[in-house]
N, C-alpha and C positions, 0 to 999 in steps of 0.2 A: 166483431174484431176489427179494429181500425186499420191495422197493417202499416201504421206510419213508420215503425222502425224497420220494416222489411221492404218498403217500397223500392228502395235503391238496390235491392238484391234480387229483383225479378219476382217479387211477390205476385202471385195470381190469386185474385180474390176468391175466397172460399164460397162454396154454395151451401146454403142452409135453408131451413124452413122454420117459421115461427111455430107452426103446428108441431114439428118434430122437437123443437126446443121445449115447448110446453110439456110434451110427452116425456122428455128426458129429465125434466125437473121434478117429476112426481116422486113421492116419498120412497118408493121401492125401486126406483130406476138405478141402474148401474151404468157407468160410462167407461168405455175403453177407447184409447187413442191409438189407432194403428198408423205406423209410419213405414213408408217404402223409401229408404234412403238411397240416394243416387248422387253421382258426381256432376250430373248435368241437370237433372230434375229430381226433386224429392216430393213424393206424394204423401198426403196425410188425410185421415178420415176418422171422425169421432162417431162411434156407434153406441146407442143406449139400449138397455134391455130392462123390462119391468118384470123379468122372470119368465116371460113367455114370448112376447113379440119383440122383434128387433126394429130399430129405426135409426136412420142416419140423422145425426144432429147437424153436422156440417162437414165439408170436405173441400179439398183443393190441392194445389201443387205449388211448389216453390221452384222457379227457374233460377239456376245458379250461374253467376257470371264472375269473372275476375280470377285472381290468383287462388291457389288451393286453400290458403289460410283464410281468405275472404269468404270462400264458399262454405268452409266449415263453420266460420263465425255466423254466417247466415242461417245454416241449419240449426245451430245452437240457439240462436235468437228466436227462430220460428217455433221450435219445440217448447222453449221456455215461455213464450207468449201464449201458446195454445194451452199449456198446463195452467198458467195463471188465470186465463179467462174461463176455461171450461172445467177445470178441476177434475180430470179423469181419475178413475180408481186404479188404472193400470195403463202402461204403455206396452204395446205388442208389436214385435217386428220379426222379420224372417232371419233365421240363422244364416251366417255367411258360409260360403264354401269356396275352396280354391279350385278354379277351373283351369283352362289352358293358358289364360292370360294372367300371370302373377301380378303384374302392375295394376290391372283393373281390380283384382281381388284386394290388393293393398289399399287402393283408393276407396273402395267400397267399405273396407274395414274402418277407415278414418271417418267416413260419413256416419257409420253406425256408432262409432265412439262418441261423436258429437251429440247424437241422439241420446245415448246412455248417460252422458255427463249432464246434459240439460235436464233429463228426467230425474236423475238422482238429486241434483241441486234443487229441483222443484218438489222433492219428497214423494215422487211417484215410482212405484216398483216397475221394473222392466222385465218382460217375459219374451223369450225367443222360441220360435217354432221352426221346424224344418220346412222347406218348400213343399214337400210331399204332404206333411201334416196339415198345412194351410189349405192345400188343394182338396184334400180329403174332407176336411171340415166344412168347406164351402160348396164344392162341386160333387163330392161323393166319389172322387177318383184322384189318386195321387199323381196321375199323369195328365190332368186337365191342362189345356193350353190357355193362353191369355184371353182369347176370345170367349171360351167357355167360362172362364173365371169371371170376366166382366159381366157376362150375361147372368150368371148365377148370383153374383153380388147384387145386381140391380133387381133381380127377382126376389131375393130374400129381404131386401130393404124396401121393396115396393116402389122402385124408382123407374119412371117411364123414360128418363133421359139416358143418352148414351154416355157411359163413363169413360174418362180418359184412363189409359192403362195404369199409370202410376197411382192415380186416385183409387182405381178399383183394387189394386194390389194392397194399398194401405187399408181400405175398408175390409178387405178379405182377412188381413191379419187381425183386425179388431174382432171380426165375427168369429174367427178361429178361437181366440182367447175366451170370448164369452161362452161359446158352445162347449169348449173343453172344460172350463171351470164349472159350468152348470152340470155337465155330465159327471165330473169327478165328485162334486158336492153331493149329488144324488146317490152315487154308487159307492163312494169310498170315504165320505166325510172330509173331502179336501177343503183347504182354506177358501174363504170367499174371495171374490175378485179384489185384487189390490192389497191383500194382506201381506205383511212382510214375512213370508214363509216360502220355503222352497217348494215348487210344484212337484207332483209325483214324478218319479223317474220315467224317462222315455216320452214325456209329453212336452214339457217346457222347462226352461231354466230361468230363474230370476237372476239378474245381474248382481244382486246383493249376496248371492250364494256361490259366486264363482271364485 
């Protein structure tokens, strides 16, 4: 990924591996792009699955600068470019929630909106998971903290390096969708990853069904 369109928006080069890319391009592989939208930093991570093993294809983060509209444009451009280059089967992100700071929640909602629009324009279905669901799918506990999540993401993907928080959260969202889809497909005949159908109730919601 050249990153030429994003260089002026604080693009931080993605980390990937030719070995992982070769793994992800196999006939039975599935790819999910996890996004951790933020108003200062947006993390992203692409995870592939061959039905059994998980592997990171690439990941990174986008540092956002400038006015609010400029930041949202940068997020939109980042997701659009990632979808065009890596052609994920689905985009996975954390559901938003309203905390004590209403303004922060509104800004985060705008960032998530930029991700959803970019994904929809790219023809990729978007799935949302609660924070507790992502933590449970990755760390086995809905109350896992960021340190535990980053450690488990690295372990599941076989990564020796220390992951940045936003990057780990994005990879965790991707892992959650892959694991949830795999489990549902085995137990309830749920749609395959990336199909334009509403996921089972209580697990995830596709933006196309809202």
